[in-house]
N, C-alpha and C positions, 0 to 999 in steps of 0.2 A: 295482782290477784293473789300472790303468795302470802301477803301479810293480812289476810282476812280471818275473822272469827266467824265460824258457821254455827248457828244455834238452832236446835230443834228442827232440823231439816231431814226429810226422807229422801234417800237415794235408791231408786228401784231400777233394776236391769241396766245399770251403768257399766260401761267398759273403761276401766282405768289402766288396763294392761300396758306394760312397757312405757309408762309415762310417769311424771312427777305428779302426785296428787295435789290439786290446787288447795290453797289455804294453809294455815299453820296451826289452827286449833278448831276442833269439832266438839261441841258440847251438846249432849243429849240428842245425838243424831242416830238415825236408823238407816242401815245399809242392807238392802234385800236383793239377793241374786245379782250381786255385783262381781265383776272380774277384776281382781287386783294382781293377776299373774304377772310376775316380773316387774311390778310397779315399784316406784320409789316413794315410800312413805316415811322417809327419814326426817327426823327433827320435827315431827308433827305430834301434837298432843290430842288425845281422844279422852274425853271425860263422859262417863255414863252413856257410852255409845253401845249399840247392839249391831251385830253382824249376823245375818241369817242367810244360809245357802250361798255363801260367797266363796270364791276361789282365791286363795292367797299363795298359790304355788310359787316358790322362789321369790317372794316379795322382799324388798330391801327395807329393813326397819331400824337402821342405825340411829340411835338416840331418840327413837319414837317413844312416846309416853302413852300408857294405857292406865287411866286412873278412875277411881270411883266405880269399880266393878264393871268393866266393859265385858259384854257377853258375846261369845261366839257360839252360834247354834247351827248345826249341820254344815259346818264349813270345812273346806279342804285346805289344810295348812301344810302341804308337803314341803319338807326341806326348809321350813321357816326358822331363822336364827333369832329366837327371842333373847338370847344372851347379849345381843347387840342393842337391845332396848334400854331406855333410861330406867334404872331400877327405882328411882324416887317415887314412892306411893304407887308402885305397880300393883294393879288389882284387876284380875280377869277371872272368868270362868268359862269352861268349855262343855258343851252339851251336844252329843252326837257327832263330834268332829273327827276327822282323820288328821292326825298329827305325825304321820310317818316321817322319819328322818329329821324331825324338828330338833332344835337344840336349845336347852336351858342351861348349858354348861356354866358352872360357877355363878349361877343366878339365884337370887332370893325370890321365891314365890310361895311364901307361907300362906296357909289356909286357902289354898286354891282348890276349886272343885272341878274334877274331870268326871263327867257323867256319860256313860255309854260311848266312850271314845276308843279309837284304835291308835296305838302309839308304837308302831313297829320301829325298832331301832332308834327311838327317841333318846336323846342324851341328857341325863340328869346328873352327870358326873360333877362332883364338887359343888352341887347346888344345895340350897336349903329349902326343902319342901315340907317343913314342920307343920303338922296339923292339917295337911291337905287330904283330900278324899279322892280315891280312884274307884268310883262306883261302876261296876260292871264294865271295866276297861280291859282291853287286850294289850298286855305289856310285853308281847313277844320280842325278845332280843333288845329290850329297853336297857339302857346303860345306867347302872347304879354303881358308882365307884366314889368312895369318900363323900357320899351323899348324906346329908342330915335328914333322915326320914323319921324323926321322932314324932310320935303321936299321929302318924299317918294311918288312915283307914284303907287297908288293902283287902278287907274282908270279902269283897265280891270281885276283886281283880283276878285275872287269870293269865297264864303263860309267862309269868315273871320269873326271873332268876336274880336273887339278891343274896350276896355274900354277907352274912352278919358280922364277919370278922373285919370288914373294911368299910362298913356303913354304920351310921348311928341309927338304931332302931328302937330305942327305949320308948315304951308305951305304944308302939305301932300295933295295929290290929290285923290279924291274919285269920283266915278260916282254916279249920282243921283239914278240909279237903284239898287245900292248895299249899300245904306245908312243903311239898316237894320242891317248890321254888326257892325255899330257904336252904334246902339240903342238897341241892344239885352239885355243889362243889365236892361233896363227899361221895358222890356216885351211889347214893342210896335210892332205891326204887320202891314204889308202893303199889299194892294191888287193890 
């Protein structure tokens, strides 16, 4: 069963927690209200798949592939280590997701959209997020160190702290009201 290709199938209210996901390739599938908590999704390829209202807490994604814009909507992705995914053609977007304590350490995710997401202590150290969008995202304690954030749109993001001296920010967009996140290192305060 692990050598199967799954095409255009809907998975609704499925519990895959603490088990190996069956199949090795999912193409244009939809997962709704599924529980992947502590599941093993390693070495599985997802192409054009959507995940809505799913729980991915502490899922294992070693060499998992997400291609052709896999969409995560209203998902809980606590502690997910995306940096262990296969980087080849990695393409995802996040809408209304909780990505607290997730890791994209040293990972390339250019032009990725994060819309209305919470990213508490998410790790983007040494990653390349060039051209990405953080629309109305809470970036409290998110880690940006040696991150390539050129041309990233942070204009509606909030609670971020980014040191311009150790990150690439050329062409990045920030709002005037949230500039304190760039100046935190200098202990400057605004009223």
